[in-house]
Backbone as a chain_set.jsonl record, in Angstrom:
{"seq": "MPAARDEEDQMEKHVLKIFKISNQGKREGDTPVYVIRDGQFFRTVFHPKGWSEMPDYRFCKDGKIYRIGDDADGLVKTPDYEFGRDMKMYRTQNHPGGRMTFPEYEVSD", "coords": {"N": [[0.554, -1.134, -0.032], [1.424, 0.961, 0.27], [1.945, 2.579, -2.502], [0.006, 3.958, -2.343], [-0.541, 5.453, -0.471], [1.556, 7.583, -0.623], [0.156, 8.717, -3.299], [-1.926, 9.425, -1.298], [-0.206, 11.376, -0.115], [0.687, 12.835, -2.169], [-1.735, 14.4, -2.545], [-2.412, 15.942, -0.392], [0.022, 17.977, -0.388], [-0.97, 19.541, -2.837], [-3.429, 20.897, -1.655], [-3.768, 24.63, -0.782], [-4.001, 26.352, 2.13], [-6.646, 29.185, 3.028], [-6.671, 31.688, 5.597], [-8.286, 34.404, 6.819], [-8.53, 37.668, 7.707], [-7.359, 41.201, 9.395], [-8.412, 44.349, 8.739], [-6.156, 45.777, 9.877], [-4.068, 44.26, 8.784], [-3.231, 41.484, 9.817], [-2.95, 38.045, 10.797], [-6.38, 36.615, 12.11], [-6.348, 35.04, 13.834], [-4.614, 31.062, 14.508], [-7.108, 29.113, 11.944], [-7.885, 28.217, 9.239], [-9.932, 29.639, 7.3], [-10.846, 28.799, 4.487], [-9.541, 26.584, 2.227], [-7.716, 25.449, -0.305], [-8.514, 23.776, -2.623], [-7.391, 21.936, -6.238], [-8.098, 24.307, -7.507], [-10.391, 24.972, -7.003], [-11.79, 27.1, -3.887], [-12.685, 25.875, -0.406], [-15.117, 26.004, 1.992], [-14.537, 25.973, 5.288], [-14.295, 24.498, 8.38], [-13.889, 26.041, 10.452], [-15.31, 28.508, 9.087], [-16.983, 31.0, 9.32], [-19.607, 30.756, 7.76], [-19.582, 28.55, 7.88], [-18.678, 25.18, 7.729], [-18.996, 23.377, 4.15], [-19.055, 20.385, 1.797], [-19.587, 21.745, -1.297], [-17.468, 24.209, -2.696], [-16.895, 27.279, -2.699], [-15.91, 29.658, -3.845], [-13.761, 29.823, -7.246], [-10.367, 29.021, -8.806], [-9.631, 31.011, -11.482], [-7.831, 31.12, -14.79], [-7.251, 33.467, -15.987], [-5.778, 34.72, -13.107], [-8.419, 35.776, -11.483], [-10.53, 35.768, -8.601], [-13.162, 33.607, -8.71], [-16.93, 33.055, -7.917], [-18.889, 30.425, -7.346], [-21.947, 30.025, -8.857], [-25.275, 29.919, -10.599], [-25.66, 29.49, -12.9], [-25.053, 28.343, -16.543], [-22.257, 27.701, -16.547], [-21.903, 27.224, -14.402], [-19.774, 29.574, -13.357], [-20.346, 32.57, -11.535], [-20.275, 36.08, -13.357], [-18.464, 38.054, -13.099], [-15.117, 38.337, -11.556], [-15.338, 37.448, -8.093], [-12.727, 38.333, -6.016], [-9.133, 38.798, -6.351], [-5.357, 38.235, -6.404], [-3.415, 40.114, -5.048], [0.474, 41.65, -5.669], [1.284, 41.268, -2.473], [0.427, 38.406, -2.696], [-1.838, 38.644, -1.476], [-5.14, 38.099, -0.818], [-7.778, 40.274, -2.525], [-10.81, 41.705, -2.568], [-13.015, 42.584, -5.253], [-14.543, 44.961, -6.919], [-17.63, 44.14, -7.416], [-17.699, 42.242, -5.708], [-20.001, 41.134, -3.845], [-19.816, 42.388, -1.495], [-18.874, 44.745, -1.748], [-16.01, 46.908, -3.193], [-12.348, 46.706, -1.178], [-9.437, 48.237, -0.057], [-7.508, 47.24, 1.576], [-6.331, 43.679, 1.97], [-8.279, 40.778, 2.219], [-8.088, 38.212, 3.394], [-5.515, 35.719, 3.798], [-2.875, 33.785, 2.037], [-1.868, 30.805, 2.514], [0.463, 27.517, 2.593]], "CA": [[0.155, 0.054, 0.14], [2.71, 2.072, -0.448], [1.996, 3.68, -3.403], [-1.796, 4.03, -2.107], [-0.032, 6.582, 0.674], [2.16, 8.579, -1.459], [-0.757, 9.936, -3.567], [-2.55, 11.108, -0.621], [0.844, 12.74, 0.076], [0.53, 14.717, -2.762], [-3.076, 15.373, -3.07], [-2.213, 16.463, 0.427], [0.5, 18.839, -0.187], [-1.947, 20.165, -3.048], [-3.588, 22.126, -0.414], [-3.352, 26.1, 1.234], [-4.794, 27.481, 3.304], [-7.183, 30.5, 3.693], [-6.342, 32.51, 6.418], [-8.926, 35.426, 7.356], [-6.712, 39.062, 7.965], [-7.959, 42.628, 9.736], [-7.977, 46.09, 7.817], [-4.453, 46.17, 9.862], [-3.65, 43.251, 7.937], [-2.971, 40.603, 10.781], [-4.127, 37.167, 10.414], [-6.817, 36.451, 12.513], [-6.372, 33.319, 14.288], [-4.342, 30.022, 13.131], [-6.914, 28.279, 11.782], [-8.351, 28.254, 8.453], [-11.779, 30.127, 6.423], [-10.918, 28.183, 4.039], [-9.117, 25.793, 1.81], [-7.865, 25.841, -1.642], [-7.504, 22.117, -3.581], [-8.181, 22.166, -6.986], [-8.753, 25.791, -8.184], [-11.706, 25.022, -5.943], [-11.904, 27.039, -2.565], [-14.0, 25.669, -0.087], [-15.084, 26.339, 3.749], [-13.856, 24.573, 6.701], [-15.416, 24.336, 10.189], [-13.363, 28.017, 10.727], [-15.533, 29.687, 8.207], [-18.65, 31.443, 10.154], [-21.22, 30.221, 7.286], [-19.43, 26.893, 8.603], [-18.377, 23.677, 6.778], [-19.624, 23.108, 3.044], [-18.861, 19.889, 0.79], [-19.388, 22.289, -2.018], [-16.572, 24.669, -3.258], [-17.585, 28.994, -2.874], [-15.138, 29.801, -5.209], [-13.139, 29.078, -8.391], [-9.269, 30.348, -9.436], [-9.773, 30.997, -13.082], [-6.811, 31.317, -15.593], [-7.211, 34.791, -15.771], [-5.539, 35.295, -12.293], [-9.121, 36.072, -10.49], [-11.75, 34.708, -8.195], [-14.628, 33.778, -9.101], [-18.464, 32.703, -7.174], [-19.602, 29.394, -7.784], [-23.035, 30.44, -9.761], [-26.647, 28.922, -10.701], [-25.602, 29.597, -13.902], [-24.975, 27.363, -16.995], [-21.235, 27.386, -16.307], [-21.163, 26.994, -12.838], [-19.176, 30.793, -12.187], [-20.742, 34.295, -12.102], [-19.579, 36.116, -14.801], [-17.413, 39.535, -12.779], [-14.239, 37.899, -9.742], [-15.23, 38.471, -6.876], [-11.553, 38.731, -5.952], [-8.247, 39.131, -6.915], [-4.369, 38.29, -5.535], [-2.35, 41.393, -5.257], [2.026, 41.07, -4.951], [1.625, 40.11, -1.871], [-0.298, 37.186, -2.752], [-3.371, 38.177, -0.127], [-6.75, 38.186, -1.546], [-8.788, 41.889, -2.543], [-12.191, 42.204, -2.739], [-13.289, 43.91, -6.357], [-15.81, 45.775, -7.176], [-18.542, 42.968, -7.842], [-17.913, 41.7, -4.82], [-21.563, 41.452, -3.184], [-19.816, 43.989, -0.142], [-18.356, 46.016, -2.711], [-13.485, 46.007, -3.457], [-12.166, 47.781, -0.355], [-8.341, 48.946, -0.178], [-7.065, 46.472, 2.077], [-6.57, 43.083, 1.782], [-9.523, 39.769, 2.983], [-7.416, 36.709, 2.995], [-3.864, 35.601, 3.222], [-2.878, 32.296, 0.868], [-0.533, 29.541, 2.704], [0.808, 26.077, 2.374]], "C": [[0.829, 1.415, -0.187], [2.525, 3.025, -0.812], [1.146, 4.613, -3.248], [-0.913, 6.024, -1.146], [0.176, 8.156, -0.088], [1.497, 9.043, -2.706], [-1.852, 10.445, -2.238], [-1.456, 11.86, -0.473], [0.915, 13.901, -0.665], [-0.641, 14.502, -3.076], [-2.369, 16.414, -1.774], [-1.444, 17.584, 0.224], [0.577, 20.017, -2.242], [-2.511, 20.914, -2.412], [-3.047, 22.966, 0.035], [-4.285, 26.283, 1.631], [-5.013, 28.918, 2.866], [-7.056, 30.713, 4.543], [-7.423, 33.867, 6.113], [-7.825, 36.879, 7.498], [-8.026, 39.839, 8.29], [-7.46, 43.216, 8.694], [-6.653, 45.945, 8.851], [-3.478, 45.096, 9.419], [-2.596, 41.852, 8.54], [-3.425, 39.231, 10.514], [-4.724, 36.742, 11.749], [-6.962, 35.172, 12.778], [-5.377, 32.444, 13.358], [-5.014, 28.73, 12.655], [-7.887, 29.185, 10.195], [-10.042, 28.649, 7.963], [-11.762, 29.097, 5.356], [-9.575, 26.709, 3.544], [-8.659, 25.551, -0.028], [-7.594, 23.95, -2.791], [-8.412, 22.567, -4.866], [-8.176, 23.301, -8.113], [-9.671, 25.756, -7.11], [-11.397, 25.513, -4.157], [-13.039, 26.217, -2.298], [-14.012, 25.492, 1.51], [-14.614, 25.785, 4.274], [-14.512, 24.706, 8.069], [-15.259, 25.925, 10.835], [-14.718, 28.166, 10.239], [-16.475, 30.323, 8.723], [-19.587, 31.149, 9.855], [-20.99, 28.417, 7.479], [-19.173, 26.487, 7.99], [-19.368, 23.774, 5.471], [-19.145, 22.584, 2.766], [-18.379, 20.387, -0.435], [-18.451, 23.595, -3.011], [-17.757, 25.749, -2.888], [-17.333, 29.1, -4.002], [-14.383, 28.895, -6.159], [-11.538, 30.268, -8.73], [-9.514, 30.32, -10.837], [-8.279, 31.123, -14.329], [-6.405, 32.828, -15.541], [-6.52, 35.634, -14.399], [-6.542, 35.679, -10.853], [-9.888, 35.146, -9.794], [-12.717, 34.112, -8.2], [-15.558, 32.819, -8.536], [-18.859, 31.892, -7.888], [-20.896, 29.929, -8.209], [-23.899, 29.379, -10.03], [-26.176, 29.347, -11.682], [-25.12, 28.374, -15.218], [-23.238, 27.159, -17.081], [-20.336, 27.236, -15.794], [-20.514, 28.348, -12.233], [-20.266, 32.024, -12.793], [-20.358, 34.856, -13.049], [-18.21, 36.926, -14.257], [-16.272, 38.596, -11.553], [-15.352, 39.069, -9.121], [-13.912, 38.791, -5.937], [-10.215, 38.605, -7.074], [-6.755, 39.405, -6.499], [-4.129, 39.467, -5.557], [-0.671, 41.417, -5.26], [2.28, 40.246, -4.156], [1.419, 38.685, -1.108], [-1.604, 36.954, -1.77], [-4.272, 38.725, -1.899], [-7.673, 39.839, -1.426], [-9.815, 41.418, -2.461], [-11.794, 42.915, -4.264], [-14.678, 44.538, -6.011], [-17.011, 44.729, -7.422], [-18.785, 42.736, -7.038], [-19.308, 42.268, -4.011], [-21.053, 42.782, -1.839], [-19.492, 44.438, -0.252], [-16.314, 45.615, -2.004], [-14.202, 47.311, -1.819], [-10.814, 46.755, -0.167], [-7.249, 47.671, 0.489], [-7.447, 44.997, 1.463], [-7.535, 41.748, 2.838], [-9.042, 38.528, 3.141], [-5.881, 36.713, 2.998], [-3.943, 34.06, 2.767], [-1.517, 31.962, 2.151], [-0.441, 28.574, 3.2], [0.402, 25.322, 3.71]], "O": [[0.629, 2.489, -0.756], [2.66, 4.117, -0.261], [1.209, 5.755, -3.702], [-0.936, 7.226, -1.41], [-0.465, 9.204, -0.161], [2.191, 9.832, -3.347], [-2.431, 11.53, -2.19], [-1.594, 13.066, -0.675], [1.064, 15.098, -0.42], [-0.695, 14.346, -4.296], [-1.867, 17.497, -2.075], [-2.064, 18.567, 0.63], [1.456, 20.737, -2.716], [-2.025, 22.035, -2.563], [-2.163, 22.873, 0.886], [-5.444, 26.328, 1.22], [-4.148, 29.703, 2.477], [-7.353, 29.661, 5.109], [-7.273, 34.348, 4.99], [-6.6, 36.921, 7.381], [-9.175, 39.604, 7.914], [-6.526, 42.921, 7.948], [-5.735, 46.114, 8.048], [-2.275, 45.099, 9.681], [-1.609, 41.364, 7.99], [-4.484, 39.225, 9.886], [-3.91, 36.47, 12.631], [-7.57, 34.331, 12.116], [-5.16, 32.632, 12.161], [-4.456, 27.634, 12.671], [-8.348, 30.326, 10.151], [-11.062, 28.026, 8.256], [-12.796, 28.43, 5.309], [-8.92, 26.06, 4.359], [-9.568, 25.526, -0.858], [-6.662, 23.397, -3.375], [-9.487, 23.168, -4.878], [-8.24, 23.135, -9.331], [-9.62, 26.669, -6.286], [-10.957, 24.735, -3.311], [-13.947, 25.849, -3.043], [-13.112, 24.956, 2.157], [-14.068, 24.806, 3.764], [-15.55, 25.344, 8.245], [-16.051, 26.67, 11.413], [-15.515, 27.905, 11.14], [-17.366, 29.753, 8.094], [-20.548, 31.044, 10.617], [-21.75, 27.46, 7.326], [-19.22, 27.194, 6.984], [-20.497, 24.222, 5.67], [-18.015, 23.063, 2.859], [-17.31, 20.009, -0.916], [-18.93, 23.828, -4.12], [-18.962, 25.52, -2.775], [-18.01, 28.84, -4.997], [-14.293, 27.67, -6.07], [-11.456, 31.491, -8.842], [-9.585, 29.171, -11.273], [-7.789, 31.786, -13.415], [-5.339, 33.244, -15.089], [-6.569, 36.864, -14.369], [-6.123, 35.845, -9.707], [-10.008, 33.971, -10.139], [-13.269, 34.269, -7.11], [-15.156, 31.656, -8.573], [-19.236, 32.191, -9.021], [-20.941, 30.862, -7.407], [-23.61, 28.197, -9.842], [-26.15, 30.493, -11.233], [-24.773, 27.317, -14.69], [-22.948, 26.256, -17.866], [-19.118, 27.133, -15.936], [-20.534, 28.525, -11.014], [-20.748, 32.278, -13.897], [-19.957, 34.073, -13.911], [-17.097, 36.668, -14.716], [-16.894, 38.189, -10.572], [-15.827, 40.196, -9.26], [-14.135, 39.595, -5.033], [-10.295, 38.382, -8.282], [-6.525, 40.578, -6.203], [-4.875, 40.052, -6.342], [-0.507, 40.843, -4.183], [2.895, 39.184, -4.25], [1.742, 38.117, -0.064], [-2.187, 35.937, -1.394], [-4.167, 39.212, -3.025], [-8.081, 40.349, -0.382], [-9.69, 40.231, -2.159], [-10.768, 43.546, -4.519], [-15.5, 44.517, -5.095], [-17.031, 45.152, -8.578], [-19.997, 42.758, -6.824], [-19.581, 43.421, -3.679], [-21.718, 43.733, -1.427], [-19.254, 45.205, 0.681], [-15.72, 44.885, -1.211], [-15.169, 48.0, -1.495], [-10.729, 45.528, -0.118], [-6.284, 47.278, -0.166], [-8.417, 44.834, 0.722], [-7.458, 41.802, 4.065], [-9.882, 37.649, 2.949], [-5.157, 37.49, 2.376], [-4.855, 33.287, 3.06], [-0.579, 32.677, 2.506], [-1.071, 28.368, 4.237], [0.578, 24.108, 3.811]]}, "num_chains": 1, "name": "protein.A"}
């Protein structure tokens, strides 16, 4: 069974964690609110809305993050987030809560 374990280890290596950060730029706790697997954002039990087995967002080839919606291709047409050069996630003007000048999330492996 070593091959199965190696495959499981490889899958674990491809998971990134997303942490909520305050408007002062500091991480709010040591527990991730999302994990990214295969380019999709899944809520953890630490997310304010609770865990979900269905992804909330998808990272796309244009480098932006789109909310998964109910339309034919499964994505809302305009991105909710984008990554800054600091690898933190910033809201776009299309986010339901509006644009913010400071980052809302940071990525960690």
